[in-house]
N, C-alpha and C positions, 0 to 999 in steps of 0.2 A: 247329885251327893252335895250336902252342905257343907261349905267352905267356912274357914275361920274367920274372924273379923279382920277386915282389912283395914288399918288405920289411914286416916287422910288428914294428918295434922300438919301439915307443912304450911308454914307461915301464918297458921292460925286461921286458915280459910274455913276448915270445917273440921268438927272433932273427930267423926269416923264413920265409916259405911260399914254397917254391920249386916252379918250373915248372909254371904253371896252364895247362892245356889246355882250350880252350873250343870244342865242337863244336856249331855251329849248322847244318851242312850234312852230309848224308850222306857225302859224299866227303871231308871233313875228319874226321869220326867215323871212318871205316875206317882213314884215314892215322894218326890219333892210337893206334889200338890195334895195327896191324900193325907200325908201323917208329917208334916214339917215340924222339926223340933230342933230349934226355935224357927218362928216364922222368919222367913228371909226378907230383907230390905230390897233385895234385887235378885230377880230371877233371870239367869240366861240361858236361852233355848237355842237349840242348833236346829237348822232348817232339815228337814228330813223326818226320819221316824220319831225323833224325841217332839218335833213340833206337832206332827199328827196325833202323837200320843197325848199331847198337852192340851190340844184344842178343847175337848170336850169340859176341860175344868177351868179354862181361862178367866170367862165372865163370872162364873161363881167364885173363884179366887179373888176377883175384884171386889166382889160384895163383902168377902170374909176380911179381906186386908187391903183396904184401898190406899194405903200409904206404899205398898209395895210396887216396885217398877218391873216390868215385863220386858225383857230386851232380847231380839234375835240376832243371831249371826249366820252368815252363810246364805242369805236371802238375797241373790243377785237378779232374779228375774222379775219383771213387773208383775205377774200374776200370783207369784208367791209373796212378794211384798204385801199386795191388796189383800192377799188371804189373811196373812199375819195380822194386819190392824184391823180387818174386819172380825177378827176373832178376838180380839182384846189386847193385842201386843201394843207397847207403848213406842219403843224406839229401836233403831239398829245400830250396830256396831261392826267393824271389820272382824273378818273371822279370826285374824292374828291376834286380837284381844280377847279370846275365849278362855284364857286363864286368870285366875282371881288376882294374882299379883300384877299381870299386864292390864287388866281393867281398872284396878286400883289405881295404878300409875297413870292410865289414860284420864280417869275423873280427875285426878289430883291436878294435871296438867291444866284441865278445862277449868277448874274451879280457880285456879291461880289467874289464869288469863281473865274470866269473870271479874274477879277481884280488881285487877289492874286496870280493865277498860270500865268499870263502873265507876272506880275511883276519877279516872280522866274525864268521864262524861260529866260526874260532879262539879269538877273544877271550871269545865268549860260553860256549864250552866250558871256556875257562880260570876264569872267573868262576864257572861252576857247580861246579867242581871235578872236571870230567873233562876233564885238560889235554891237548890237542894242540898241540905246540909249533909257534911260528911257522914254524920251519925245516921242519917236515913239510908245515904248510898250503901255505908257498910253494913247495916242491917240487913238491906236485900242481899248483897255480897255474902253475908254470912248464912245464908239459907234459913232464915228465921221464917216460917211461913205464917206464923200468927201475929207477927210484928204489926204494929199499927203504923209504923214508919215506911215499912215497905209497901204497904197500901197506898200510903200518902205519896210516894214517889210515882207510883204508876198513874194515880190520878192525875198528877201535875203532867205528865207525858202525853196524856190524851186529850183531844179538843174539849175546851172548857165551855163552849156553846156552839150551836148551828152557825154554819157559814152561809150567808146570804149573798149570792151575787145576781144582781138583777132580779129575774123572777125565779132564779133556782136557788132551792134551799137544800144543803147537803147537812144531815144530823146523823147521830149514832146513839144508841142506847146498850148497856152492857150490863151482865148481871153473871159476876163471877160464881164459880160453884163453891170456891172456898176464899180465904183472904185475899190471896193473891191470885191474879188471872195469867193464863197463857195465851189469850188472844189480844191481839194488837188493833187499834184503829188510829188512824190519823188522815187528815184532809187539811188542805189549804189552798189559797190562791196563788198562782204563779203569774204575776204581771195582773193586768186587768180582764184578760180574756180566757184564761186557762184557770182549770181546777184539777189538782191531782189528788187523788184518794187511794186508800190503801186499808186493806182488811187482811191480816194474817192471823193464822192460827196456829202455835206452836205446840209441838209434841209433847206429850207428858202432863202432870199434873202436879208439879211440886216447884219449889222456889228458883230451880235452875230455869223451867220455862219461862217465870216471871222475868229473871234477868235476861232472856234474850230479847224480850219485849224492849228493854232499856237499850239494847244494841239495834233493834230494828227502828228506834226513833231516830238515833242518829244516821241510821242508813237513809231513812225518809228525809232528813233534811240535807244530805249529800244529793239526793236524787231531785230534789226541788231545785237547788242550787245548780244542779247540772241543767235541768230543763229552762231555769231562768236564762241560762246562757245559749243553750240550743233547743228552743221551744219545739222544734219537729224531731227531736231525737226519738227512736224507735222504743217503745215501751219493751218490746222484746229484749233489745240490747241491755236496757235498765235491768230487767228481770233475770237475765244471764248473768249480768256483772253481781247482782245480788246473791244469786245463788253461789257463784264462785267464791265471794266473801263469805257466805255462812259455811261453805265446805272448808275454806282456808282457817276460819275461827276455830275449828275442833272444838265447838260446843258440846258435841253430842246430842244437839237436838236438831230435828228438821221442822219446816214449818211448810203449810199451804198458805198460798198467797193470792191476793186478788189486786191488780194495779188498775187504775182507771184514769184517763186525762179527758177532761171535758173541754171541748173548744166551743165556746160560748159564742163567738163571731162566725164559726164555719157551721155550726149547729152538729157537730160530729163528736161521737164518742170512740174513743181509742181503749181496748183493754186487753190485757194479758193476764192468764191465770195458770198458776202452778199447782197443780195437783187438789184444788178446792173443791170440795163437796158441803153443802148442795151446791148446784149451779147458780150463779147470779141469776135474776129473772128481771126481764124488761118489760114493763107494761105501757104499751101504747094502743089506743083505741079499743080499750078494754081486753085486749089480749096479752097473754105472757109468753114471752119468748125466752127460752133458757140458752144463755150465752154459752160459747164453746170453752172447753177447758182442756188441759194438759193432764197426762196420767201420772206425772212425778212431781212430788213435793220440792222445795228448794232443800238444799243442804244433804241430799243423798248421793248425787253424781255430778262431778264437777264440771264434767264435759257436756252436760246436759245444756240444750238449745230450745229456747221457748219461741211460740208464734204470738204475735200479737194481731188484733182483728180491728175493724173499724166498721162503725155502723152510723147512717145518718138518722138524725133524731126527728120525731114530730114535734110540733110546737109546746104539745103537752106530753108529759111522759112520767113514769116512776121507776127508777131503778133500785132494786133490793139486793142487797149482798147479806147473808146470814152464815154465821158459823154452823158447824154441825151440831152444836150444843143445842140450837134451836131447834134443828130437824128431831133430834132425841127427844124432844117434849111433846112433837105432834102427835095428834090422834092417829091411830091406825097400826096395824099388826106388823106390817112390812114397811121397808125403806120405800119401796115404790108407792104404797098407800100414803103415807106421811108426805112425800114429794107432790102427790096430786093435791092433797090438802093444803100444802103451802101455795102451791101454784094458784088454788080457787081462792084462798085468803088474799094474796096479792092484787089478784084480777079485780077484787069487789072492795079492796081497802082503799082508805083517803091516801095512804103512804105518809101520813103526819106521825113522827116518831113518839111524842108524847103519848103515853099509854098503849104502846105498840105490844110490850109484852102481856099485859092483861087483856089485849084482843087476841093475842096468839094462843095462849096456853094459861092452865091454871098450875101453879106451882103446888106441889105436894109438901106435906109436913116434913119430909125428909130433905127438901131443898132440891136444887139440879143436880143432875148426874155429871155435867160438863160444863165449862163456862158458855154462855149464849151471848151472842152480839149481833145486832142489826145496824146496817148502815143504808139509809135511805136518799137517794137524789132523786127531788121532785121539782119539775116545774108545770106550774098550772097557768094556762092563758085563758 
């Protein structure tokens, strides 16, 4: 059933959240997707019969109304959560928020938090000499997806150039599907012998997702400082801390994440993966190895613990980490076929980041369906 407009005008954070559709019964779900009047900006679907009724409509709905957000509640099992995202769902909320009034209040609180954190981040950047103007930060916080300033803020938060440490080069490229990106990439040296790298993919396709990347930038700085003081700290502990922080932040978004620590002195790669797909691929001696991953992204379950893994590296190697927007553009009718194509590509490619998207796929006139990001760590001896 279509709800009335839920105004979210507190403190001027955002003007309105229009036309919330809450589907708790199969009949309501079908009516929502077949003849919506007006088209809802937010569709809330209950796990169970309503979701099963909605599934055939979700991908077609996104083609028709790409700005609508599809939210699920009552999804508390891993297989149900995976089915929700595979069917085209965007995000999850606790079941207690499944009324229009509570959902509006929840989004209002999150947007106020976004606003406060973005301003605080802007002030820290100004004091550190890397100025991001208040106007730019506010533009991002006010959820203006087409704003040029928001795009510039994100650009300043990403690495400005490749990082070269000895014979190892770490680089990335990103093609957002829209003006603002929900993908986050950062890497930096920690001392002279350690490199920390991160790729995260935030749920959703709106400015709220982009705002989480601002928060992730601050978290990366914290992790880097922590490793500088404790170089042997487990990445699993860092990932668990990041997960708890995202849950506590009540942003309404989750994120897949790949954390990597390259120890150049010991020639060892430590990594920890939170629900990220496709699997990172490590190429050594011409063979690609898929790195292990966990089943749950960050920000869904506060008590979730993650596992880190360690690999000894050859003198020459290439490590590829891609967002799922890259896989979506691969040739092939199935995900398995696209994975095989990507594996074959990395086994035969140089690993150079320049021109990587031109080598990977052709972009149609409609552009990309999702943000596409690639991080490569390459050492040639």
